[in-house]
N, C-alpha and C positions, 0 to 999 in steps of 0.2 A: 346444518341441510332445511332449507323453508319448509314449508308445512308443503305446500303445493306437491313439494316434492315426494314426498311423504307418500301421497296419492298415488301419485304416480307407481313407484315399489308398490306399494299392497294391489294396486289392478296385476301389477305385470308377474311379483314373483311371490310363485305358489308355499315357498320353503319358509319361513319365518314369519307367514302373515304375523299370527295370532301376535307373536313378538313384537312386532313393530307398530302394531298398534297401541300398544302397550310403551312404545319409547318414551311418549311427551308425557305417560302419566305420572310417574313416584318422581314429586316434589313438585311437577309441573305449575303450581303457583305455591309461595308462601301463603299462609293460613294469615288473611286481618286485615287484606288491601283494602280500598274503598272502593276503586271503579269508579264511575261518572253515568250513575241514576239523575242527575239534575235535579228533581223536584220532588215532594213527596207524590205518593200511590194511593189512586183509591182500592190497592188491595196490596196484599204482603210482596207480591210479584215487584222487582225493580230493575227487571229487565226483562226483557222479550228481543227474542231470535225467532226469526222469521225465514225458513229455509226453503224457496219458491223454487219448485222443480217442476218437469214437461210433461204437458200431453199424457195425461193419462185419465181415464174415467173411472168412475169408483167399482161398477162391475169387472173392469179388464183386471184390477187388483185383490178385487175381494168377493168376487162374484161367490164362491161357496165357504168364506169365511164363519164358523172356525174349523172347518174341517179338509182338511189335504189331502190328497192323494197318495203319500208317500212313499214312492216306488221305489226301489233297492237302487241304492247309491245316489241318494239326492236328501240334501238338511230333511231331517225328521223333524217333526210338528204336530205334537197332540194338543190339544189347547187343554187350558187349566179348566179344573172342576166352575161349574158356576158360568162358565163365559155367555154370554148375553149372543143372539145370533140378530143378524144384521138384513136389512133388505134387499138380499142379493136374491140370485137366479135360483136358489136351490143348494141342493147339500149333495154327497154321495153316499150313498150305501152299502157297503162291500166294496167300495171303490168304484162302483158305479151310478152316472148321474141322476138323483132323482128330485123331480119337479116339472110342470106344466114348460116351467123357461127354460128347460135344458134339457127336455126331451121333443115339446111341442113348441117351438116357440113359432111366436108371429112372423118374424126372418126367414124360416124356414117354409113356413105357408103360403107367406107372397110372393104368388107368380109374377111381379114385376121384378121379382130381385133374380130371376131365370136361373142360370144353371150354376149360380154362386149363392143360391137359397141353401141355409146353412144352418144347424142350431148350434149353439153356445159350444165351443169345446175346448179343452185345457193345452195351455200350451204349455210344454215338458220345459225342462231348465236349461237341457243343448237347443230348447227354439228361443232363448231369450231375447237374441237377437232379429229384427224384424224391419219390413221398412213402415214408412211414413204413412199413416191414412190421409184423407180427405177432411178437413174441418176446418171449410170456410163459413161465412156468416149466415150464408144461404144455404147453401147443403147441408148444414146440421139442422136446421129447420125443415127442411126435404125429407132427409131421417127418420125425423119427429113425425112425419106425417098426418098431420092435426091430432095428433098425439097417441095415435096406435102403435107406434116405437116398431114397426116393422118394414121400416125403407131400407136401414143402413148396408145394406151391399151395394145396392143400387145405387146410393148416393153419397156416403163416405167412404165405403171400401174401395183399397187398392192393393194392385196384386202385384207381389214381387217374387215371381216363378221363375223367373232367370235366376236368382241370386238363392234360394231357399226350395230347395225340389219336396220340402213334405208342405208349403203352405198352401193354400184355398182358394187363391185367387182372390176375388175382392169380397168373398167370403172370408177373409184372414182378419175383418174389420169384427168379426164376431169372437176371436180369440179370447182368452183370459188363462191369465197366471194366477195361484195358489201359494202356500205356505211353503212349498219347495223351492219357491224361487225367487218370491218376494215376502220372504223368509224372515227378515230382519223389519219390515214395516209388520208384521203380524206380530211377531213378539213386540214391539214397542206397544201395538193395540193391547196386549193380554195384561201389561203391566199400568198401562195408562189409560187415557180417553181417546175415542175418535167419535166422530160424525159422521150417518151415514141418510141426512137431508139436505148436503151442502151444494150448491151450485154456484158454478161458472155466471157471474154478475149477468151477463148479456153471450150473444152469440158468437164463435168467431174463433179465431187464434190468440197469438199472441201477445200482439198489443192492446188488444183492445182486454185481454184479462192481469196483464201485467197493471196496466194502468187504469182497469180499476180496482189493483189492491189497494195503493198506492193513492188514489185519489179518488175513488168513486164513478170516476167521469172519464170519457171518450170525446168530450167536448169542452168549451170547443177545438174547433184543430183547423190548423192552415198548412196548409200541404205547401211544397216549392214546386209545383206545377199539377195540374189538373191530371186526379189519380179517379180510378170507381173506387177505391179504398178510402176515401173520404166522402162520404154521403148528405143530402141534408143539406143543412147551413151548415153544417162542419162536422160532424163526427167519424171517428177513425172504426170501422169495421176489418180491417185489414190487417199484416203487418207490413208496416213502412221505418224504415230507421230513424231516428232522431236528428233534426236539424241543427248541424255547427257540430255535430261530432266528426272528430277528424278521421274517424271510420268509418261513418257513414258511407254507404251509397247510393246512387239512384237516386228516385223520387221521397223528399225526407218531407217531415211534417212535427212542426208546435205545437204543442199543448196549451192551450190559456188556462185561466183558471187555478187553482190551488190543491196542493198535496201535503201529505201527512208531514211529511219533512218541514214544513211551512210552520203548522199547527208548531210540529215542537222546537222551532228556531224560535218561536213567538213566546214561548213559554217555557225557556230555557235547557231545555232538554236534551242532553246529549242525542248523537244517533251517527247512523251511517249506514249505505247503502255498499254491498262488498263484494264484489263481482269476479268472477276468474275471468284470469287476460285482458282486466284492464291495467296494468303496469306496462305501460310500452318501452318500457327499459329494459327490459328484464330480456333474455336470450336462452327459448328451449336448447335442450339436447339437440335436435335434429338441426338445429341453428336458426329457426327463425324466430322472429322477435318484429318490434309494432302491434299496428293492427292484426297482423299476418301469423304471430305466434300459435302456433298451433301443436296439437297434441301426437303424438308417434302411430302410426294404424292400429285399429282394436277388433277383435273378429265383430264389432257393433254396427263398422264404421266400412272398413276393407278401405281405410286410407286416412289420410290426414283429415283433424279436423279445428278450422279455428278455435280458441279457447275463449275468446270474445264475440259476444253474437249484437250487435247494436239495437236491432229491433228487441230485443232480450233486456236491455236498459232499466232499469226503474225511473230513474228520476232523472235522464238525459233530457228529457220530453218537455220540461218545463225550465224554461230562463232562470228562473232564481233556484234550482236547488241542482243545474248543469254543472259538470266538469268538461269542456267540450274539448281541451287541451289532453286531457287525461292526469292534471298535473298533481305530481306526488305532493303528501302530509308532509311539513316539516320535521315531524317527528313523532314517533310512536305514542309520545304521553299528550299530544293535543288530536291525535284520532279522535274523532266525534265531538270535536266545538267548532266553533265557529274562528279558534286561530288557529286553523290546520293548513296556513302558508298556501289562501288559492286551492286547494282540494275540493272543497264547498261539500262537505263531508260522502266524497263520491270516492271511493278507495277502494284496492284490489283485493281478493280473496287472502291473501297474502296475509294484508294489512289487520286482517281480523285477528286471524291467531298468535301475530307478533302482539296488540293489542290485551289479547288474552293474557299472552306469555308475559307483559309489560303489568298486569295489575288494571287494564284502562280499557274494561269492559263497556261500550258506549249501552245508554239505558235501550236504545230499540236499535237493532243490526237486523236489516235484510239481506241472507247469502242467495248468491247462484252460486251455481259448479260450474266448474272449465264447462265447455258444451259437450264434452265426450264422455259426461258424468252425470248428467241433468237427467237423463230420463227418454234423453228424446226418441223415440224409435227413427232409424235412419243412421244415425250417428252414437245414439249411445241406447245402454238396456238399461232393462232391472239389476245385472251382475253390476255392471260397472256402477250406477247409481246407487246401487248397496252399502261399494265401499266408500263414496265418497260419505253418505250421510252416518254410516256406524261412525267412522273415524272421528266426526262434528260433536256427535253425541258424545261420545266417549271422552272426547277433551273437555267439553262441558260438562258433563258429568266428575270429571276429575278438578275443574276447579274450584276456585273458594267462591265463586259467584253461584254456585250451584241451587245451592239452596233459598235464592229467592228469582229463580229462573223461570221462565216458561219457553219452550222452542215449539213452534208452531210449524207442523209440516202442511205446505199446500202446495198446488198445482195449477196452472196457470189455466188451463184450455185441456178438452177432450182428446184432441187428434181424434176427431170423428169416430173413435173406438163405441162398439157398443154398449151401453147405459140404457137396463128394460125401463126407468123409474120417468115419470114424463115430469117437465119442472112447471113449480108454477109458475104463471107468467104474471110478473109484478108489475110490467113496465110493457107497456104497446108499442108496436112501431106499423106505420103504413107508409113502405117506400118498394121500390120495384124491385129492392135486396129478398124485401121481405116474402115467404114461401108458406110461413108454419099454416095458417089457416087459410091456403088457397092463395095467387101471387099478388101480391101488393098490399099483404095483412096477416098482421102478425098478434095475437090480441085484440081487446077490443074497443081500439083507435084513442085509448085514453092516456099518454105519454108523460113520463115526470116534465114538470117546465124549468128552468131555467130562472134567473132571480130578478129577470123581466118580466119572468110571464109566459116566455115563448114555449112551446111545448118542442122538446129535444125528440127527433127522429132519429132512428138507427140503433137504437138500443134496446130493443127487444130483447127480453128474460122477466125470468133469469133463463140460462142457456143449459147445458149438460151438466148431468151430478160428477161431483168429481171428489177426491178422496181426499180429508182431513183428519190427520193425527196432532193432539197435545200431549209433550210429554216435558212432565215438569213434578216437581216435587208434590204442588197444587192439585195435580192432575189428580182427577178420579181413579181408581183401581180399575181396572178390568171392566171399562164401563161404556159402554154406545149409545151415543146422545140421541136422539132425534127432532131436537127443536131446526127448524126450519132458516140455513144462514147461507152465504154468499161471500163471493171474495169479499166487498166490503165490509162484512162482517168483523174483519181482521183490522182493518183499519178502525172501525169503531171501537173496538175494544182498546186499542193504543188510545183513541181518544179520551173514551170513560177511564181508563186506568192514569192518564196523567191530567186528566180533567181540561183539555185544552178544546172542547167545544166542537163542532159541526166544520165541515171544510164548505159548504153555500155552493151555488152553482148549480144545484140540479144534482149533488152526488147520493148515489146512493148510499150511501153512510146514516142519511136520514131515515130511513126504512129499512137496514139491516138487521136480520136478527141479532140474537148476543150469543157469545159462545161461554157464558158465565155458569152456565149449565154442567161445563165440563170439569169444573171445580169444586174442589172442596176445601178450603181455606181454614179447616178446621181439623184437618186430617196430615201431621207434616210427616209421620209415618217412618219407614224403618228402614235397613238395608236395601228395601226390596224398590224405592225409590231410587237405586242407582240401580242400574240396568247394563253392565258391558257385554257386547256381544262381537261375536269374529267379523269381521269387515268381508271375511271372503263367503261365510254358508250365511251368516246373520244369524246362527244359533249362540246362546249365553254362552261364555266365559266360563271354566271352571276356577274356583277361586285361586 
């Protein structure tokens, strides 16, 4: 049974779910294996695994952390003694919201929000499935309303009243989950490190987010046809499929410049991108295959969702790191290397677990869940996401590589969900799409320049605040970092750890804040450094 099939079983079969999460555990890897770290590292971390999820703002998952409502019948969460607070919306006292942002929120007082004006409200575990919110480049800036952060229902709020009777019209955008629903993430934060000052590098949806993760750049872009999603001298601000990918449709785009994969190749460091649904030779249980492989209907989507979404494909946008035909690796032992038979470091998510089982974990791995498990509202949800995250972390913690591994859990964009914190504008832009400081303005008009000295418009940022969690034996314990960071801080961490140098071309990696304050390399810790959770509830498993 391949690992992705196990995920589906975990998601759909309540009986035996705890046992199945540990099936891969006993003797999963024999001790003493080599792996594929490649070159020397600047820290004791020899393996970085980036799990890149979808469409969540910081407040949407951590608004009242570390205090959960704990209603009857839901997974129970009580914070450990000494747990630090976060820059959230407030807290709960005797189960009731406490704090101005929870009870007298600017979005509830702003008349421009109309009948949908509403204070932030808790989404119950039974309300995990919601519809997608608005998260276009200009709309998110309008929701920020020049830093007042009071126009979310008006500009990013979307209603799904026809599907969910409990929802609040466009005011749904003000909803948040707590530790009774995103339970696993709250427990990981309890035992490891999180950052409450981490932002999308720019405003906008998935494609800019994933490109900022791997390249710190959404420029220079060449679309296959004129499109408002590519602006200025060639900057991507919207979702477009990568040119050449056999699964791409509609207007596509190719990105010039370099990404972190190019730097790792130049320095002989093994790496791989592992995406759900990337292997087009497999057939799912419903008979779907190829680019149309899809997962069965779930409570989150009320119908099948394709496992592979081209505009989520990290490295398919650059010619140097693309695998346009989805060619398969020639051997599990060559995964992560340049001898992988033309796969060019682009693999299916199954291949990650196959490589882990074969004791061949690349030094750097980027993971994307099958769409139904990536957390994206509308076709996934926090519970489907949790099962995937926990299964993946449980497997890594039981592997021989765990003692030298850092797992970074991050998100590509906010989906437009409300977050109260105005982001610092470190890069300006002045195009018609920019709206933060009025029509055609975002920031002070001094954008970052490319290597030729030309200003790169259409990259106003930082964008909305996003969750960031580091799970590692080296992560500080029960720690909240406040260092200013963004998506390109992840690529900078990889660059610094393997000494690759910077990407150039105006990449944000040159100005990104560091992740190093989330680590303590003097504390190798105890059994507490392994925290096995139940994929169904997110609660710790008993020994």
